[in-house]
MINUMAR-787138 format. One line per field, with one value per residue (C-alpha): residue in three letters; residue number from 1; x, y, z. Coordinates in nm, 4 decimals. Layout:
rest = ALA_...
nr = NUM_...
c1 = X_...
c2 = Y_...
c3 = Z_...
END
This chain:
rest = UNK_UNK_UNK_UNK_UNK_UNK_UNK_UNK_UNK_UNK_UNK_UNK_UNK_UNK_UNK_UNK_UNK_UNK_UNK_UNK_UNK_UNK_UNK_UNK_UNK_UNK_UNK_UNK_UNK_UNK_UNK_UNK_UNK_UNK_UNK_UNK_UNK_UNK_UNK_UNK_UNK_UNK_UNK_UNK_UNK_UNK_UNK_UNK_UNK_UNK_UNK_UNK_UNK_UNK_UNK_UNK_UNK_UNK_UNK_UNK_UNK_UNK_UNK_UNK_UNK_UNK_UNK_UNK_UNK_UNK_UNK_UNK_UNK_UNK_UNK_UNK_UNK_UNK_UNK_UNK_UNK_UNK_UNK_UNK_UNK_UNK_UNK_UNK_UNK_UNK_UNK_UNK_UNK_UNK_UNK_UNK_UNK_UNK_UNK_UNK_UNK_UNK_UNK_UNK_UNK_UNK_UNK_UNK_UNK_UNK_UNK_UNK_UNK_UNK_UNK_UNK_UNK_UNK_UNK_UNK_UNK_UNK_UNK_UNK_UNK_UNK_UNK_UNK_UNK_UNK_UNK_UNK_UNK_UNK_UNK_UNK_UNK_UNK_UNK_UNK_UNK_UNK_UNK_UNK_UNK_UNK_UNK_UNK_UNK_UNK_UNK_UNK_UNK_UNK_UNK_UNK_UNK_UNK_UNK_UNK_UNK_UNK_UNK_UNK_UNK_UNK_UNK_UNK_UNK_UNK_UNK_UNK_UNK_UNK_UNK_UNK_UNK_UNK_UNK_UNK_UNK_UNK_UNK_UNK_UNK_UNK_UNK_UNK_UNK_UNK_UNK_UNK_UNK_UNK_UNK_UNK_UNK_UNK_UNK_UNK_UNK_UNK_UNK_UNK_UNK_UNK_UNK_UNK_UNK_UNK_UNK_UNK_UNK_UNK_UNK_UNK_UNK_UNK_UNK_UNK_UNK_UNK_UNK_UNK_UNK_UNK_UNK_UNK_UNK_UNK_UNK_UNK_UNK_UNK_UNK_UNK_UNK_UNK_UNK_UNK_UNK_UNK_UNK_UNK_UNK_UNK_UNK_UNK_UNK_UNK_UNK_UNK_UNK_UNK_UNK_UNK_UNK_UNK_UNK_UNK_UNK_UNK_UNK_UNK_UNK_UNK_UNK_UNK_UNK_UNK_UNK_UNK_UNK_UNK_UNK_UNK_UNK_UNK_UNK_UNK_UNK_UNK_UNK_UNK_UNK_UNK_UNK_UNK_UNK_UNK_UNK_UNK_UNK_UNK_UNK_UNK_UNK_UNK_UNK_UNK_UNK_UNK_UNK_UNK_UNK_UNK_UNK_UNK_UNK_UNK_UNK_UNK_UNK_UNK_UNK_UNK_UNK_UNK_UNK_UNK_UNK_UNK_UNK_UNK_UNK_UNK_UNK_UNK_UNK_UNK_UNK_UNK_UNK_UNK_UNK_UNK_UNK_UNK_UNK_UNK_UNK_UNK_UNK_UNK_UNK_UNK_UNK_UNK_UNK_UNK_UNK_UNK_UNK_UNK_UNK_UNK_UNK_UNK_UNK_UNK_UNK_UNK_UNK_UNK_UNK_UNK_UNK_UNK_UNK_UNK_UNK_UNK_UNK_UNK_UNK_UNK_UNK_UNK_UNK_UNK_UNK_UNK_UNK_UNK_UNK_UNK_UNK_UNK_UNK_UNK_UNK_UNK_UNK_UNK_UNK_UNK_UNK_UNK_UNK_UNK_UNK_UNK_UNK_UNK_UNK_UNK_UNK_UNK_UNK_UNK_UNK_UNK_UNK_UNK_UNK_UNK_UNK_UNK_UNK_UNK_UNK_UNK_UNK_UNK_UNK_UNK_UNK_UNK_UNK_UNK_UNK_UNK_UNK_UNK_UNK_UNK_UNK_UNK_UNK_UNK_UNK_UNK_UNK_UNK_UNK_UNK_UNK_UNK_UNK_UNK_UNK_UNK_UNK_UNK_UNK_UNK_UNK_UNK_UNK_UNK_UNK_UNK_UNK_UNK_UNK_UNK_UNK_UNK_UNK_UNK_UNK_UNK_UNK_UNK_UNK_UNK_UNK_UNK_UNK_UNK_UNK_UNK_UNK_UNK_UNK_UNK_UNK_UNK_UNK_UNK_UNK_UNK_UNK_UNK_UNK_UNK_UNK_UNK_UNK_UNK_UNK_UNK_UNK_UNK_UNK_UNK_UNK_UNK_UNK_UNK_UNK_UNK_UNK_UNK_UNK_UNK_UNK_UNK_UNK_UNK_UNK_UNK_UNK_UNK_UNK_UNK_UNK_UNK_UNK_UNK_UNK_UNK_UNK_UNK_UNK_UNK_UNK_UNK_UNK_UNK_UNK_UNK_UNK_UNK_UNK_UNK_UNK_UNK_UNK_UNK_UNK_UNK_UNK_UNK
nr = 1_2_3_4_5_6_7_8_9_10_11_12_13_14_15_16_17_18_19_20_21_22_23_24_25_26_27_28_29_30_31_32_33_34_35_36_37_38_39_40_41_42_43_44_45_46_47_48_49_50_51_52_53_54_55_56_57_58_59_60_61_62_63_64_65_66_67_68_69_70_71_72_73_74_75_76_77_78_79_80_81_82_83_84_85_86_87_88_89_90_91_92_93_94_95_96_97_98_99_100_101_102_103_104_105_106_107_108_109_110_111_112_113_114_115_116_117_118_119_120_121_122_123_124_125_126_127_128_129_130_131_132_133_134_135_136_137_138_139_140_141_142_143_144_145_146_147_148_149_150_151_152_153_154_155_156_157_158_159_160_161_162_163_164_165_166_167_168_169_170_171_172_173_174_175_176_177_178_179_180_181_182_183_184_185_186_187_188_189_190_191_192_193_194_195_196_197_198_199_200_201_202_203_204_205_206_207_208_209_210_211_212_213_214_215_216_217_218_219_220_221_222_223_224_225_226_227_228_229_230_231_232_233_234_235_236_237_238_239_240_241_242_243_244_245_246_247_248_249_250_251_252_253_254_255_256_257_258_259_260_261_262_263_264_265_266_267_268_269_270_271_272_273_274_275_276_277_278_279_280_281_282_283_284_285_286_287_288_289_290_291_292_293_294_295_296_297_298_299_300_301_302_303_304_305_306_307_308_309_310_311_312_313_314_315_316_317_318_319_320_321_322_323_324_325_326_327_328_329_330_331_332_333_334_335_336_337_338_339_340_341_342_343_344_345_346_347_348_349_350_351_352_353_354_355_356_357_358_359_360_361_362_363_364_365_366_367_368_369_370_371_372_373_374_375_376_377_378_379_380_381_382_383_384_385_386_387_388_389_390_391_392_393_394_395_396_397_398_399_400_401_402_403_404_405_406_407_408_409_410_411_412_413_414_415_416_417_418_419_420_421_422_423_424_425_426_427_428_429_430_431_432_433_434_435_436_437_438_439_440_441_442_443_444_445_446_447_448_449_450_451_452_453_454_455_456_457_458_459_460_461_462_463_464_465_466_467_468_469_470_471_472_473_474_475_476_477_478_479_480_481_482_483_484_485_486_487_488_489_490_491_492_493_494_495_496_497_498_499_500_501_502_503_504_505_506_507_508_509_510_511_512_513_514_515_516_517_518_519_520_521_522_523_524_525_526_527_528_529_530_531_532_533_534_535_536_537_538_539_540_541_542_543_544_545_546_547_548_549_550_551_552_553_554
c1 = -5.5617_-5.2995_-4.9627_-4.8342_-4.4697_-4.2299_-3.9538_-4.0875_-3.8156_-3.5497_-3.3672_-3.4804_-3.4214_-3.6008_-3.9123_-3.9170_-3.8653_-4.1583_-4.3853_-4.3249_-4.4150_-4.8221_-4.7572_-4.4653_-4.7235_-4.9583_-4.7701_-4.5678_-4.9063_-5.0664_-4.7755_-4.5856_-4.8131_-5.1085_-5.3675_-5.6564_-5.6677_-5.9276_-5.7560_-5.4201_-5.5687_-5.7093_-5.3984_-5.2485_-5.4702_-5.4046_-5.0584_-5.1174_-5.3234_-5.0584_-4.7819_-4.9913_-5.1006_-4.7955_-4.4883_-4.6510_-4.8284_-5.1558_-5.4717_-5.6283_-5.9802_-5.8793_-5.6865_-5.9762_-6.2153_-5.9587_-5.9767_-6.3426_-6.3634_-6.1044_-6.3294_-6.6323_-6.4326_-6.3523_-6.7186_-6.8379_-6.7233_-6.4573_-6.6726_-6.9435_-6.8090_-6.6886_-7.0224_-7.2166_-6.9631_-6.9606_-7.3376_-7.3570_-7.0973_-7.2579_-7.6000_-7.4272_-7.2888_-7.6210_-7.8008_-7.5123_-7.4261_-7.0810_-6.9978_-7.1370_-6.9006_-6.6119_-6.7042_-6.7159_-6.3797_-6.2335_-6.3685_-6.1649_-5.8615_-5.8378_-5.4981_-5.4630_-5.1833_-5.4022_-5.6986_-5.4978_-5.3836_-5.7116_-5.9103_-5.6374_-5.4557_-5.6589_-6.0474_-5.9118_-5.7537_-6.0812_-6.2378_-5.9416_-6.0146_-6.3915_-6.4225_-6.0896_-6.1055_-6.0850_-6.3254_-6.0592_-5.9356_-6.2600_-6.4055_-6.1003_-6.0281_-6.3795_-6.3823_-6.0606_-6.1828_-6.4854_-6.2706_-6.0891_-5.7829_-5.6742_-5.7470_-5.3498_-5.3555_-5.6835_-5.5841_-5.2263_-5.2045_-5.5110_-5.3038_-5.0063_-5.1727_-5.4110_-5.0441_-4.9736_-5.3535_-5.3520_-5.2711_-5.5487_-5.8012_-6.1413_-6.1431_-5.8176_-5.9197_-5.5174_-5.4049_-5.6576_-5.5984_-5.2230_-5.3125_-5.5272_-5.2679_-4.9657_-5.1185_-4.9759_-5.1364_-5.3183_-5.2762_-4.8960_-4.8890_-5.1056_-4.8442_-4.5474_-4.7156_-4.7644_-4.3716_-4.3213_-4.5980_-4.6014_-4.2446_-4.4463_-4.7730_-4.4984_-4.3015_-4.5988_-4.7700_-4.4415_-4.4066_-4.7674_-4.7060_-4.3932_-4.5027_-4.7817_-4.6142_-4.2169_-3.9822_-4.0298_-4.4263_-4.3751_-4.1384_-4.3965_-4.6444_-4.4537_-4.6060_-4.9502_-4.7749_-4.6166_-4.9565_-5.1273_-4.8636_-4.7781_-5.1622_-5.2011_-4.8615_-4.9142_-5.2667_-5.1841_-4.8834_-5.0932_-5.4110_-5.2357_-4.9851_-5.2243_-5.5910_-5.6499_-5.5628_-5.9197_-5.9883_-5.6389_-5.6981_-6.0654_-5.9368_-5.5978_-5.7858_-6.0427_-5.7424_-5.5868_-5.8607_-5.9881_-5.6046_-5.5781_-5.8589_-5.8286_-5.4591_-5.5712_-5.7988_-5.5137_-5.2663_-5.2792_-4.9579_-4.8528_-4.8403_-5.1659_-5.1145_-5.4330_-5.3324_-5.5106_-5.2588_-4.9402_-4.6400_-4.4621_-4.7555_-5.0682_-5.3195_-5.6052_-5.7456_-5.9135_-6.2925_-6.4284_-6.6768_-7.0483_-7.1370_-7.3384_-7.7111_-7.7380_-7.5216_-7.4882_-7.2721_-7.3305_-7.4663_-7.5839_-7.4939_-7.8011_-7.6980_-7.3160_-7.4332_-7.6621_-7.3714_-7.1919_-7.5143_-7.4687_-7.0921_-7.1749_-7.4504_-7.1839_-6.9544_-7.1983_-7.2975_-6.9291_-6.8429_-7.1579_-7.1234_-6.7286_-6.8065_-6.7902_-7.0819_-7.2957_-7.1513_-7.2397_-7.5720_-7.6488_-7.4190_-7.5853_-7.9103_-7.7820_-7.4883_-7.4895_-7.1653_-7.0722_-6.7615_-6.6281_-6.6860_-6.3534_-6.1505_-6.2370_-5.9993_-5.8122_-5.5023_-5.2517_-4.9757_-4.6499_-4.3432_-4.1543_-4.4244_-4.5856_-4.5168_-4.6796_-4.9239_-5.2631_-5.5285_-5.6562_-6.0166_-6.2228_-6.5575_-6.7350_-6.8857_-7.1895_-7.2168_-7.4203_-7.5974_-7.2513_-7.0726_-6.9122_-7.0862_-7.4535_-7.3919_-7.2559_-7.5748_-7.8044_-7.6272_-7.6548_-8.0368_-8.0656_-7.8880_-8.0821_-8.4005_-8.2718_-8.1266_-8.4821_-8.4663_-8.7808_-8.7111_-8.7622_-8.4668_-8.2264_-8.2791_-8.2133_-7.9205_-7.7940_-7.8222_-7.6038_-7.3387_-7.3006_-7.2779_-6.9922_-6.8123_-6.8758_-6.4917_-6.3600_-6.5781_-6.4306_-6.0775_-6.1269_-6.2747_-5.9940_-5.7140_-5.8713_-5.8844_-5.4953_-5.4094_-5.6369_-5.4873_-5.1559_-5.1832_-5.3817_-5.1540_-4.8273_-4.6639_-4.6944_-4.5135_-4.2486_-4.1530_-4.1982_-3.9383_-3.7050_-3.7184_-3.6636_-3.3482_-3.1527_-3.0645_-2.9273_-3.0938_-3.4391_-3.5639_-3.5134_-3.6390_-3.9221_-4.0686_-4.0734_-4.2511_-4.5262_-4.5129_-4.5136_-4.7791_-5.0205_-4.9201_-5.0573_-5.3661_-5.4443_-5.5267_-5.2772_-5.5283_-5.4632_-5.1024_-5.0996_-5.2865_-5.0508_-4.7209_-4.7769_-4.6684_-4.3917_-4.2732_-4.3370_-4.1461_-3.8341_-3.7803_-3.7820_-3.4943_-3.3180_-3.3388_-3.5466_-3.8756_-4.1428_-4.3787_-4.1616_-4.1522_-4.5161_-4.5673_-4.2893_-4.5162_-4.8109_-4.6125_-4.4248_-4.7732_-4.8811_-4.6804_-4.7832_-5.1443_-5.0589_-4.9351_-5.1849_-5.4180_-5.7160_-5.6536_-5.5468_-5.8834_-6.0809_-5.8590_-5.9252_-6.3097_-6.3437_-6.1701_-6.3331_-6.0469_-6.0634_-5.8222_-5.5517_-5.4290_-5.1048_-5.0529_-5.1204_-4.9600_-4.6131_-4.6558_-4.7025_-4.4687_-4.1174_-4.3188_-4.4364_-4.0752_-3.8811_-4.1370_-4.1153_-3.7493_-3.7885_-3.9838_-3.7407_-3.4444_-3.6425_-3.7043_-3.3580_-3.2756_-3.5449_-3.3543_-2.9831_-2.9121_-2.9897_-3.1855_-3.4281_-3.3931_-3.5622_-3.8708_-3.9045_-4.1384_-4.0940
c2 = -4.0663_-3.9129_-3.7824_-3.4975_-3.5242_-3.2207_-3.3209_-3.5953_-3.5752_-3.6570_-3.3055_-3.0274_-2.7636_-2.9649_-3.0040_-2.6406_-2.5587_-2.7852_-2.6471_-2.3032_-2.3867_-2.3273_-1.9677_-1.9108_-2.0163_-1.7981_-1.4645_-1.5352_-1.5594_-1.2381_-1.0267_-1.1103_-1.3586_-1.1848_-1.4205_-1.3209_-1.3346_-1.5974_-1.8113_-1.7485_-1.8843_-2.2026_-2.3054_-2.2257_-2.4381_-2.7520_-2.6983_-2.7016_-3.0219_-3.2086_-3.0877_-3.2174_-3.5361_-3.6330_-3.5235_-3.4874_-3.8074_-3.6293_-3.8829_-3.7032_-3.7219_-3.5162_-3.3141_-3.2053_-3.1756_-2.9346_-2.7163_-2.7242_-2.6517_-2.3248_-2.2318_-2.2094_-1.9966_-1.7544_-1.7119_-1.6788_-1.4597_-1.3009_-1.2718_-1.1627_-0.8623_-0.7583_-0.8002_-0.5946_-0.3562_-0.2848_-0.2688_0.0225_0.2428_0.1671_0.3055_0.5810_0.6774_0.6147_0.8822_1.1554_1.1112_0.9830_1.3073_1.5572_1.3432_1.3923_1.7690_1.7447_1.5998_1.8519_2.1197_2.0062_1.9935_2.0002_1.8493_1.4683_1.3932_1.5078_1.3299_1.0414_1.0611_1.1279_0.8187_0.5797_0.5926_0.7199_0.6105_0.2868_0.1774_0.2657_-0.0125_-0.2658_-0.1944_-0.2414_-0.5320_-0.6337_-0.9297_-0.6946_-0.4200_-0.1291_-0.2018_-0.2251_0.1069_0.3519_0.2130_0.2613_0.6340_0.7216_0.6147_0.8228_1.0939_1.1210_0.8942_0.6985_0.3272_0.2277_0.5123_0.3953_0.0442_0.0497_0.3390_0.1801_-0.1445_0.0288_0.2364_-0.0872_-0.2409_-0.0879_-0.1299_-0.4919_-0.7031_-0.5255_-0.5607_-0.6906_-0.5978_-0.7950_-1.1120_-1.1900_-1.1443_-1.3830_-1.6422_-1.6343_-1.6460_-1.9698_-2.1554_-2.0508_-2.0539_-1.7042_-1.4265_-1.2068_-0.8802_-0.9626_-1.0665_-0.7401_-0.5059_-0.6541_-0.5967_-0.2302_-0.1980_-0.2680_-0.1530_0.2189_0.2556_0.1459_0.3690_0.6529_0.5466_0.4419_0.7653_0.9225_0.6119_0.6324_0.9893_0.9030_0.6455_0.9032_1.2015_1.1422_1.2967_1.6426_1.6214_1.4391_1.7042_1.9690_1.8277_1.6734_1.8479_1.6925_1.3250_1.3855_1.4713_1.1885_0.9244_1.0452_1.0680_0.6962_0.5738_0.7125_0.5764_0.2580_0.2054_0.3139_0.1019_-0.1779_-0.1733_-0.0308_-0.0713_-0.4048_-0.5116_-0.5292_-0.1590_-0.0840_0.0703_0.2256_0.4394_0.5103_0.5635_0.8254_1.0284_1.0540_1.1492_1.4058_1.5729_1.5681_1.7467_1.9717_2.0387_2.1077_2.3603_2.5772_2.4683_2.3919_2.3670_2.6751_2.4208_2.2385_1.8972_1.8423_1.5600_1.2220_1.0498_0.8559_1.0292_0.8229_0.6533_0.7250_0.4587_0.6819_0.4086_0.2408_0.1677_0.4467_0.4154_0.4649_0.8239_0.9634_1.0056_1.3393_1.6267_1.9024_2.2212_2.3768_2.1309_2.2590_2.1806_1.9458_1.7467_1.7035_1.5791_1.3346_1.2327_1.0810_0.9250_0.5520_0.5767_0.6364_0.3909_0.1641_0.2380_0.1829_-0.1477_-0.2816_-0.2057_-0.3642_-0.6587_-0.6962_-0.7112_-1.0277_-0.9685_-0.9157_-1.2594_-1.4419_-1.3424_-1.4361_-1.7179_-1.9761_-1.9140_-1.8270_-2.1015_-2.3918_-2.5969_-2.8767_-3.0647_-3.1594_-3.5623_-3.7010_-3.4165_-3.3278_-3.4799_-3.6814_-3.5043_-3.4918_-3.2357_-3.4066_-3.2158_-2.9999_-2.7946_-2.9214_-2.9932_-3.3384_-3.4889_-3.2993_-3.3616_-3.0689_-2.9907_-2.9203_-2.7251_-2.5093_-2.2553_-2.0645_-1.7995_-1.6136_-1.3739_-1.2361_-1.2445_-0.8803_-0.9105_-0.9193_-0.6318_-0.4711_-0.5884_-0.4477_-0.1217_-0.0711_-0.1726_0.0756_0.3575_0.2574_0.3541_0.6418_0.7550_0.6777_0.3662_0.1027_-0.2573_-0.3467_-0.0893_-0.2269_-0.5881_-0.4868_-0.2839_-0.5942_-0.8356_-0.5679_-0.5498_-0.9901_-0.9843_-0.6899_-0.8983_-1.2348_-1.2643_-1.1222_-1.4027_-1.6707_-1.5712_-1.5017_-1.8516_-2.0118_-1.8363_-1.9461_-2.2886_-2.2857_-2.1130_-2.3938_-2.6865_-2.5426_-2.5609_-2.9010_-3.0664_-2.9371_-2.7576_-2.4172_-2.5949_-2.7295_-2.3272_-2.2358_-2.4918_-2.3267_-2.0375_-2.1847_-2.3157_-1.9961_-2.0103_-1.6682_-1.4759_-1.6295_-1.3212_-1.1954_-1.4419_-1.5478_-1.1987_-1.2831_-1.6058_-1.3952_-1.1722_-1.5234_-1.6268_-1.3555_-1.3307_-1.7214_-1.7136_-1.2947_-1.2962_-1.2056_-1.4063_-1.7117_-1.6636_-1.6481_-1.9835_-2.1392_-2.0356_-1.9017_-2.2817_-2.3195_-1.9367_-2.0395_-2.3782_-2.2539_-1.9374_-2.1528_-2.3861_-2.0838_-1.9107_-1.6404_-1.4699_-1.6354_-1.3585_-1.1195_-1.3893_-1.4284_-1.0716_-1.0540_-1.2894_-1.0504_-0.7838_-0.8925_-1.0427_-0.7091_-0.5877_-0.9224_-0.7868_-0.5706_-0.8419_-1.1211_-1.2137_-1.1787_-0.8081_-0.7195_-0.8742_-0.6843_-0.3880_-0.4378_-0.4724_-0.1880_0.0796_-0.1007_-0.2025_-0.5732_-0.7450_-0.5260_-0.7289_-0.7888_-0.4216_-0.3426_-0.6506_-0.5202_-0.1636_-0.2811_-0.6041_-0.4331_-0.1851_-0.5091_-0.6802_-0.3347_-0.2793_-0.6516_-0.6377_-0.3330_-0.4943_-0.8139_-0.5332_-0.4303_-0.7411_-0.8415_-0.5398_-0.6450_-1.0062_-0.8846_-0.5163_-0.2802_-0.0641_-0.2412_-0.5499_-0.3744_-0.3362_-0.7240_-0.9115_-1.2463
c3 = 10.4745_10.2548_10.4207_10.2391_10.0922_10.0987_9.8865_9.6561_9.4000_9.6681_9.5586_9.7551_9.5195_9.2276_9.4338_9.5434_9.1495_9.0657_9.3717_9.2457_8.8754_8.9088_9.0562_8.8289_8.5220_8.6395_8.6968_8.3595_8.1624_8.3125_8.3101_8.0024_7.7702_7.5773_7.7700_7.9262_8.3104_8.3653_8.0674_8.2429_8.5887_8.4143_8.2560_8.5853_8.7560_8.5013_8.5809_8.9589_8.9418_8.7447_8.9736_9.2915_9.1372_8.9182_9.1374_9.4867_9.5039_9.5915_9.4813_9.1908_9.3142_9.6303_9.4179_9.1839_9.5379_9.6832_9.3543_9.3725_9.7481_9.6324_9.3476_9.5706_9.8284_9.5509_9.4786_9.8600_9.9877_9.7525_9.4599_9.6616_9.7696_9.3983_9.2575_9.5374_9.5493_9.1844_9.1920_9.4287_9.2639_8.9023_9.0920_9.2162_8.8473_8.6966_8.9295_8.8852_9.2077_9.1708_8.9763_9.2657_9.4953_9.2561_9.2716_9.6779_9.6747_9.4349_9.6878_9.9643_9.7171_9.3373_9.3778_9.2634_9.4739_9.7933_9.6409_9.6096_10.0119_10.1078_9.9034_9.8411_10.1627_10.4386_10.3308_10.1588_10.5076_10.6668_10.4714_10.5081_10.8765_10.8437_10.6099_10.4066_10.1587_9.8289_9.9703_9.9988_9.6535_9.4939_9.6628_9.6137_9.2699_9.1383_9.3192_9.1724_8.8510_8.8815_8.9785_8.6471_8.7438_8.4471_8.4640_8.5541_8.8028_9.0071_8.9671_9.0716_9.3290_9.5151_9.5517_9.6480_9.8986_10.0773_10.2312_10.5534_10.6844_10.5710_10.8763_11.1121_10.8383_10.8754_11.2463_11.3175_11.1456_11.0101_11.3964_11.4992_11.2258_11.3226_11.6888_11.6551_11.4797_11.6571_12.0286_12.0695_12.2207_11.9952_12.1531_12.1965_11.8255_11.7249_11.9428_11.7862_11.4309_11.5782_11.6329_11.2261_11.0312_11.1901_11.0117_10.6751_10.7543_10.7536_10.4092_10.2160_10.1359_10.0393_9.8112_9.6871_9.5790_9.4618_9.2045_9.0756_9.0445_9.0670_9.3310_9.2462_9.2767_9.6114_9.7587_9.6694_9.9481_10.1660_10.4759_10.3842_10.3310_10.6555_10.8282_10.6670_10.7410_11.1287_11.1910_11.0623_11.2308_11.5745_11.6256_11.4841_11.7052_12.0210_11.9679_11.8539_12.2001_12.4375_12.3452_12.1354_11.7608_11.6167_11.5793_11.4670_11.1099_11.1697_11.4629_11.2714_10.9561_11.1196_11.2974_10.9713_10.7474_10.9953_11.0451_10.6826_10.5721_10.8477_10.7474_10.3946_10.5117_10.6291_10.3543_10.0207_9.7557_9.5757_9.2459_9.1943_8.9875_8.8097_8.5558_8.6498_8.4525_8.5733_8.5326_8.2798_8.1216_7.9150_7.9499_7.8100_7.6003_7.8501_7.8886_8.1112_8.3392_8.2662_8.1578_8.4471_8.3625_8.5172_8.5211_8.7717_8.7194_9.0630_9.3041_9.6473_10.0068_10.0310_9.7111_9.8135_10.1099_9.9510_9.7529_10.0357_10.1724_10.0039_10.1153_10.4542_10.4670_10.3108_10.5805_10.8971_10.7581_10.6985_11.0352_11.1657_10.9681_11.0678_11.4534_11.5958_11.8229_11.4785_11.3671_11.7100_11.6658_11.3002_11.2226_11.4349_11.2725_10.9408_10.8710_10.6623_10.6890_10.4852_10.5273_10.1803_10.1369_10.0630_10.1335_10.5060_10.7201_10.4432_10.4187_10.7018_10.7469_10.9084_11.0868_11.0172_10.8682_11.2090_11.5454_11.5107_11.2335_11.1837_10.9715_10.7390_10.7677_10.4708_10.6030_10.3780_10.6069_10.4261_10.6971_10.4042_10.6388_10.7730_10.4431_10.3932_10.0529_10.1934_10.3977_10.0841_9.8943_10.1688_10.2050_9.8048_9.8001_10.0879_9.9132_9.5635_9.7157_9.8779_9.5142_9.3784_9.2163_9.2061_9.2357_8.8947_8.8114_9.1032_8.9704_8.6169_8.7283_8.9374_8.6243_8.3956_8.6911_8.6807_8.2914_8.3604_8.6335_8.4949_8.3925_8.6895_8.9203_8.6732_8.7124_9.1121_9.1274_8.9275_9.1715_9.4731_9.3416_9.2579_9.6169_9.7734_9.5969_9.6915_10.0330_10.0545_9.8368_10.0500_9.7102_9.9729_10.2403_10.0454_9.9323_10.2752_10.4051_10.1285_10.3094_10.6675_10.5431_10.5184_10.8774_11.0342_10.7446_10.8496_10.9958_10.6329_10.4552_10.6851_10.6312_10.2623_10.3290_10.4515_10.1429_9.9440_10.1215_10.0225_9.6729_9.6701_9.8503_9.8459_10.1851_10.4810_10.7215_10.4862_10.4961_10.8718_10.8645_10.6137_10.7547_11.0988_11.2488_11.0323_11.1657_11.5296_11.5134_11.3141_11.5173_11.8214_11.6429_11.5740_11.9143_11.7543_11.9174_11.7777_11.8308_11.6256_11.3409_11.3676_11.3140_11.0363_10.8512_10.8900_10.8495_10.5175_10.4040_10.3616_10.0534_9.9014_9.8786_9.5957_9.3451_9.3996_9.1279_9.2921_9.4372_9.0620_8.9410_9.1787_9.0867_8.7220_8.7508_8.9974_8.7239_8.4286_8.2873_8.1937_8.0086_8.1575_8.4750_8.3349_8.2994_8.6417_8.7673_8.5600_8.7495_9.0556_9.0731_9.1684_9.4215_9.6157_9.6010_9.7032_9.9989_10.1169_10.1707_10.3154_10.6010_10.5959_10.6655_10.9588_11.0913_11.0710_11.2607_11.5326_11.5268_11.5846_11.6473_11.9061_11.9742_11.7179_11.9259_12.2197_12.0757_12.0485_12.2503_12.3923
END
């Protein structure tokens, strides 16, 4: 068994810089280098292997196995979701149903800002709550692109909108993961997150429209933004504190959508915003989605209802697939567990990252029937038959989808290989310990640790599992509430969701804007940092300043 080493050079600063090298390489190559995303990911993976083996003394065979384990995890379940969401989207486009859907949304409001609130924020939050793991960005990015939004707008704004709901994504999976590694009550953790994120559920809709249309464009529709944010934030607080942390997003999203649509029936802005492009960008040269095969000038009410059927089917299926009761039924029958030979229990985490030495498991659970992507595939097949596709047509369409997303799948596999290798080699723990050494400022930097964890792994759940134990140990050493800092890890992590490479690849794939991942990253990067710092400031207030400190659960 190999024990992780957190300061291999004897200098905490130098070890931290070396630990950050793979991530920095990846971000620089994607954002500022003229390098394809999948090439950048493979280069960064080689850098990560070099640092893990030659600096952090990880055995080469173990390091390679960790990277392969991560790559397979990138394909299942993450890549599996992307393939099948894009498959469904392409089916609706080919039959012309997506154009009718576009017209029906335009019937609610032709204003692009209000469409953003409805689709990117409220509808996206529903999919985050039901399935998570890239589904909301894939769905909303595709819908916005189909509605005529420019590729950068559809990608970047979907990423910005998919923040406040993330901590309760996939029916509360991040909260459950955090509770598992910390031993803290998931209901208390969920309630504490529910005393942090509602502030940002109010802020993010305003932020989203400001990013799209500027300050003046935002002010023109402030009543609708306020309705959207308040109708999400209040249920988010109430459900998380008085019901449970599992259904928070679904409940809040449904209330938000109903309230916003109802409000728009009695109020519309005096000046409509019809441009689908970002205020300061012109990205019209990007590849457009497939041209609809059928054009319907004046769709009937029946056609409009039918255009929503595939997405209604998808919504029902992902709710079923996200339920623990469903997993409890199918997983015992349809699960294959593969302990990774030469990696499983061959690595030991040691203090101060954990309270006592603990072996790291490495079991690939191929729960293929309960994968969200499997549910989406079933929804797509059902929808395909409803739309009039035959079996052979569906097979051909699926083959074309695989070809379209091939580079995205390669990128996601390489990204997850980096994240998994980083975790097993202890590079992430070295970075975490640097944040933990900030003393009285730890509530702020501990929140940014959650942000870093999601940026590294692409998952709030993974970030909570990664740093939850460290957050608890450090909080107890500093006399802070471990529930506060555990929640801060999750709440801060949601703002890292928009810059993690996995989400950016999902966005570029959903909007058919391959090869522009660097443009998307540059656009969302500062939004991510500023919002994460705002979460950190709130946690600082909750740690030390009344009346915010009265909100803290001990």
